[in-house]
Every structure is written in structure tokens, then in C-alpha cells.
N, C-alpha and C positions, 0 to 999 in steps of 0.2 A: 198827388203830392209831388212837388218838384224834388229833384235830386238834391238841391242845395238844402232844402228844408229838412230832408231826411238825414243829411250829414250833421246838421245842427242838433237834431233830436238825439242822434246817437252820441254826440259829444256830451250833451247835457246828462244823459243817462250814465255815461261812463264816469263823469265827474261826481255824480251822486253816489255811485257805487264806491268810488275811492274814499269818499267822505265817511261811508258807513263801515269801512274796514273790510277785511277779507271775508269772502263768503264762507259759511260753515257748511260742512258736508252733512247730508242727511244720515240719521241713524238707521233708516230702513224700517218700513213696515208700520210706523207709528200713525196715530190718528191725526186729523187735520188740526186739532187744537192742542196737541201734546208737545209743543216746542219749548217747554219751560225747563228741560233737563240741563245737565252740565254741558259745557262747551264741547267736550270730547265725545259726547253721545249724540249731539246734533239735533235732539228733539224730534219733531214729527215731520221732517221734510220729505217723507216718503210718499205721502198722498197728494194727489193733484185735484184741486177743486174744479168743478165743471162750470163753464161759462154761464153767466146769468143768474147764479144763486146767491150772489152778494156775500159769499163766505171768504174768509181768509184761509189760504191753503196751509199755513202754519203760523205759530205764534209770533214770528218775526215780521210777517207781512203786514200790509195796511189796506183796509178796504176803502177805496176812494169814493164810494157812494154812487158810482155810475154803472152799477152792475158789472163792473170789471173785476176780475179776480186775480189776485197775486198768486202766481204758481208756486214760487219757492221762497217767498219772504225776502228776496234780495232786491226787489224793485218791481214796478208796474210799467208796462209799455205805454199806458195812457190812452190806448185806442178804445173807443166805445164798443162794447159787446161784439168783439171780433174774434173771440177765441184766442186767448193769449198764448204766446209762445212759451212752452215750459222751460225756457232758459231764463236768463236774467235780463232780457230786453236788449242786450247788446248784440248788434248785427242782425236784428229781426228784419224780415221782409214782410210788411203788413199790406201787401197788395190785395186786390179783390179775390185772388185765388187762395187756395188753402196750402200752397207751397210754403214751407218754412225753411229758413236758413238756420241750422243748429250748429253752434260752435262746438266742435269735437272736444275742446278743452274744458267745457263746462260739465261739471259733475251733476247729474240729475238726481242724486240721492240714492238710497237703497242699501248702503253699507255693504257693498260687494266684498269679495275676498281680497281685492287689491287695496282695500281701505287700510292705511297704515295705522289707524287708531284702533286699539284693541277694545272691543266692546264686551268682551267676556262671553261671547256667544258661539265661539268656534266649537264645532263638534269634534275637532281633532285634538282638543286639549287632552293631555295624558291624565289618566285616572290612577290614583295610587292603589296598589294592591291592598286587599284587606289585611288587617293586623292578624297574624297567625296566633297571637296570644303567647303567654310565657311558656318557656320550655319546661316540660315535666321532668322532675328529678326523681329517679327511682333508686331505692336502696338496693345494694347488691344482693344476689341470692345467697342464702345462708342457712345453716342448721340451727340447732337449739343448744349447742354446747359451747363453752369457752375453751377452745383448743388452739394451740399454737399453729400458725400456718393457715388457719381457716378464717373466714369472714366472721366477725363477731356478730352475734344475734342482734337484731334491732331492739334495743332496750329503751325504756322511757320511764320517767318519774314525774308524776303530777305535782308533787310537793317537794321538789329539790330546794336547796338553799345555796345562794351564791356567797362570795366572800364578804359581802356587806351585810349579810343576814337577811336578805330579801328572799321570800318564797317565790320560786319561779317554776315554770314547766321546763323539763329537760328531755329531749328526744334525740337519740343518736342519728336519726335520719336528718334532723335539722342541722346537726353538726357536720354531717357528711355533705349535705347540699350547700351549706354556707362556705365550707372550706376555709374557715378562719384559722385553723391549725393544720400543720403538716403531720403531727403525731399527737396521740392522746394516751396518757398514762392513766390506767384505772387501778387504783390502789384498793385492796380489800383487806380489812382488818376486823377486829372484834373489840368490844369495850373491855373485855376481860384479858385481852392478849398482852402479856408482859413485854414482848419484843417489838410490838408495833410502834410505840412512841419513838424509839430510837431510829427506826426506819423512816418514820415521818420527819423527824428532825433532819435527817440526811437530805430528804427531798426539799425541805424548806431552805436548807443551806444552798441548794443549787437552783432555786426557783427563778431568780433573775436571769441567769445564764440560759436555762432551759426555755424560759418564756421568749427570750430574744431569738431563739432558734425555732420558734413556732410550736412548742409543745404545750398542750393543755392538760388539765388534771381533773379527774373525778375521784373523790374519796368515798368509798362505800364501807359502811359498817354492817357486817353480816349478822352479828349476834350481839345482844345486850349482855349485861352481867349475869342474867339468869340463863344465859345460853339459849335464848329464844330469838326469833327474828327481831332485829332492831328496826325501829321506825326512823324516818328521816329527822323527826324532831329530836329523838335521842341521839342520833348520829351527829347532828349539827351542834348540839349542846356539848357533846364530848370533844368533837374535833376543834371547836373554837379554842379550847385550852391547849391545843398542840400545834395546829397549823395557822392559827390566828387569822390574819387578814390575807393570807396567801390566795391569789386569784385562782379560784377553783369552784367546783360544785361539790356539795356534801349531801349524801343520801343514805338512807337505810334500806337494806335489802327487802324489808317487809313491803316497801312501797314500789318495788321493781315491777314493771309491766313488760310483757303480759303476765309474768309471775316471778316470784323470787328465783334467782338462778345461782347466786353465790353460796347460799346457805347449804351445806352438805353436798356441794357439787362434786361429781366424781373427779374432776380435773383439779380441784383445790384440796391438797393434802394437809394444809396447815396455814397458819397466819404468822406473819403477814404474807399476802400474796399480791402479785402485781402483773398486769399485762400491758404491753405497749401496742397500740393500734396505728397502722399507717392509714391516714385519712383519705388518701387518694382512692383506695379500693377497700378500706375497712378490714384489711387482713391483720390478724394478730401476728406481729413480727417478733415478739419476745415474750417469754413467760418466766417469771421469777421462780416458779416451781420446777423448772427444768434444769436449774443449775444451782450449785451451792454458793456461787459467787454473786455479788450484787450486780444487777444488770448495768451495762455500760450506757447510762442514760445520755451523757454528753455525746457519745459517738452515735447513738441511735438518732438523737434529735438533729445532729448535723447531717446525717446520711440515712434517711428513711428507707432508701432502696438498697441498702447494704445486705450482705448475707449474714443473717443472725440465726442460722439453723442450729448453731451450738448453744443457743439460748432458747430453744424450743420454738423458733419462728421459721418463716419461709426463707427462700434463697434470694429475696429482693425483687423477684419478677412477678409477684402475685401468685406464685405456686402455693398449693395447700401444704407445703412442707415436704419432708423427705418421704412421707408415705410409709406403707408397711414394708418391712424387710422381707427376706426370703420366707416362704410359707413353711410353717412347722407342721403342716398336715401331710399325711400320706395319701396316695391315690385312693380315692373312694371314701375319704373321711367326710366330704360334704354330704349333708343329710339328703334323704330322698325327697324332701319337700322343696328343694331348689327348682326354679329360682324363687327366692323369697327375700330379696334384698330391699324391697320397697313395701310400705304398709299395705298397699293395694294387692300385694302378692302373698300376704300372710295366709297360711293354711290353718284351719281349725284343728285343735288338738284336745283330747280328753285324757283321762287318767291313764298313765303308762310311762314307759321310758323310751327315749329317742336319742339315737347317736347322730352327731353332726359335727360341724367344725366351722370356725371363722378362718377361712383359708386364703382369701384374696383381699382381706382388709374390709370388705363390705359387711354390714351387719346382717343378722337374720331376724325376721319378724314371724311371730306366731300369734294366733288368737286362741286364748284359753276359753274353751266352750263348756264351762261348768257353772251352773246357776248359783250354787252355794259357795261355801268357803273352801279354799284349796291352798296347797303349799307347792312351791316350785324349788327344786334343788338342781344346781348346776355344778357338775364335777369336771375338773380339768387339771392339768399340770401347770402351776403358776410359773415354773421355771421355763416352760416352753413359751407361755404367753399369758398375760393377765387379762381375763375376761370379766365383764360386768353384765348385769341383767337388770332391766327396769320395766315397770308398768308404765305405758305411755298412751297418749292419745294423738290421733292424726288431725292436723288443722290445715287450713288453707295455706298458711305460711310455713308449714313444716310440722315436725313432731315435737311434743312437749311432754316431760315426765309428769305423771300423776303425783300429787303430793298428799301427805297425811295431814290431819288437823293441826299438827305442830309445825307444819311447813317443810318437813323432810320429804325427800323423794321416796316413793314407794319402789323398792328394789333392793339390790345388794351390790356393793362395789368394794369389797375388802381386798386385802393382798394375800389371802389364803388360797388354798387349792379348791375351794368350793364357795359358791354363793347360794344363799337361800333366803326366801321371804314368803310371806303369806298375804293373801288378798281374797276378795270375794267377787263372784259374778264374771260375766263375759268380759274379757280384758285383752287389749293388744299388748304384746310383750316384745321387747327388743333385746337381743344378745349382741354385744359388740366388744371388740378388742380395745383395751386401754392404749391410747396413742398409737394406734395401728397394729397392735399385737395380734398374732395369729396362733391358733391352737385348736385341736380337736376337743370335743366335749360330749358329755352324756347328760341329758336333761331328763329329770324325773318329775312327773306331775302327780300329786296325790290329792284326792278328794277328802276333805276333813269332815 
């Protein structure tokens, strides 16, 4: 072929390519007939058909019927069965030898890393870390008594009523985790209590101001008119006539879970009673029973972290309160069973008398090991310190008082110089000082 003819052929091929538009880069690795994909994927330009098979290397090429094969779909060099140049025909040297002139600017396909078109196949794409899941909210560690300066026990009611009369589930853990309120007032009254309506009227008068400061309310009726445990249905019916539509929950202590705690509680000496809880750590920061004056609700709601130790609460820093004062025990007053400050350290005792003392504020635990009926007498000087004694059970979440069929705690918590109660069988017993009181004591166990 003459040089002039080759120039003419190259010019014609170049014009044909210009008429077809810009060449599309191969997507890499596709089959010969797979070129029907989107423009940015390039189809199947990655495979090269072999000479003489009459096949089209990709969907954009054309079989000219002369056993010639289009290598990349952008044009055919038109030479019969000579092993086509894998380029686009431009600048080919189709002499008798196998030497090929390959234009370095022609992309032969394959979708290499320098391909500016993102085909979604890069192995370096970042992978999102797995979702760790929601953060678990755990209720603060607590005891089983309502005491100023301490964490309020985790209480719940399956059949509480809201201000609209709807029956709802109420759990202090949910209130703690939601943090909808900054403080929570728990009012405790009784259906027969003559002074309770006036106290509730006072709270109703402050409801808007206290609510704006983030204070919530739970109204608990501990006893019905028969002086038995009140149900939530009884409590709601009674409270609707006094607090009306005040935003709050209304419950009866009979439905308190894990068990009734307000009825005959050692820390509640009369009605009405009220505790204010700081929601950030669930500490009781004020106790109406610790003062003869009405609690400063507005001040507490405005500053939950204040020092309310004068009102039976902590010092604002999450402390358990002032704690026990100087010990009223003499050296050697602690009983020979020490250490017994935890249920697991309780020593078995049988009939007899034992001297001991609540000297550092921590309680004493004993296990009465008598199969039949027995009586426990505790003697001490109430002017030195007021001591109480209860039959309890150890649970995974702390200790809880045993209760009689009428719902009262089994034990004794008077303000006299001695406490006494009767029970039956092997029983765990706790002796503790009221509000951190300390005093030596003599315990006598009698088999009946």
C-alpha cells in the first residue's frame, strides 16, 4: 500500500471517529457482549475478541462480515483477517509484519486506578463502624429506706394515674433516665388525714411556678379510710377532688413495687409527708419530716444543688447527708459478732442475751436460728440514740423489710427505750440507728 493511500485511510477513520463522538472508556473486566451499561460504567470494553471469530468485542462495535473483529467498539481498521490493532484504528501500521504502532493516548479499557469515573468498586472506600447501640441507663445504687441525703429506692407502679385520668406505668428509673424534670416532689398522705388537703392546696397554688422550674410531682396515698393500704384506684378517686388536673401522677402505696414502702415506714412519723428528689442523682435533698416549717419548694426547684441539710437533705454535692454524729458508745461496746455490717456477715444467734452497739452508723445484722416462734427485745437509752429493729430479707438489689398480712413492717420502731416484736422461724434481722443515731444496746432473744 502506498504512503498516500495510507494517509487517506487514516484521515477517513479519523473523520468517522469524530462523527461518532468521544470514545468511552472501558469499565474493566466485562464480557464481550456486556456493553449496554450506563455511560459512566463503559460496558464491556475490557475483553478483546480474537481474529477470525466474527464476534464483536463489545456492544458498540460492528461486525463487518469479513472475519474482521472490532477490538473496542470505536471503529474497524478494515483490513481482512490481519489481527486488528487493539486501538481505534488511528495511526495503525498494517504492514506484513506484526509490529503495531499504538497511540499512548488511547485508553485500552480496564478501569484502572487512574480512571476519573467512580465505578463504586474501590477497595479503599471507608467502611462505617458498626452501630454500638443505645447507651444503657443504670439507676444509681440505693438502699431500701426513704431517708434524706440518700438515693431514693427504685420504686414503680403498674397502675398509676396521670392528671388526665389515664392509667399508666410509672417507674422511677424511667424518670431518672429521661431527665424530664430537675426535681421531683413525692407527697405522701392518707385518705383519713385532716391536714393533708391544706398542704395539697398549697402545692396546687404553686404548681405553675414549680413546673416552670422543672419540678414534677407524685402524690401517694398510703392509707385508706380504714387505715389499710390504699390502692391507686382509691388514691386517684380521692386526689381528683383536691389536686384536680394538676400535672402529676397519683398512686396508692398498695401498688408500690417491689413492695409498699410508705405505709408504716420508720422514716415517716406522720401525714402529710413529703420528699424532694434531685433527679440528676436521685438523692433525697429535702424531707418534710425533718423540719416543722414547710419546705422551701421554690428555692429547691430553682437550685437543686443547694445545701438543704437543715431540711433533712444532703449538702448539694450528692453526699448522703451529714451522717452520724459523735459515737455514743464506749470502747468495747461493739458486739463480739463484728464485723456484721452486711447481710452476708450475719451471725446465727439462738435464745439468750447479747450486748452490742450501733457505734459507727453502720447497721448490725443477725440471723435468728430458731425454728418455732420467738420474741426479740432490744433495750437502749433513747436519749443517747434512737435504734430500730426489723425482720428483713436480702435481695439482689438490696435489703427489704418483711411485711405482715396487713402490709405493716415486721419489727419495731417506736421512740421508747426499747423495741420488741415477735416472729417465727429462721429470719434475718437488722438493728439500725434512726437517721444515723448511735447507742449501745442489749438484745434478748426468747424462744416461745
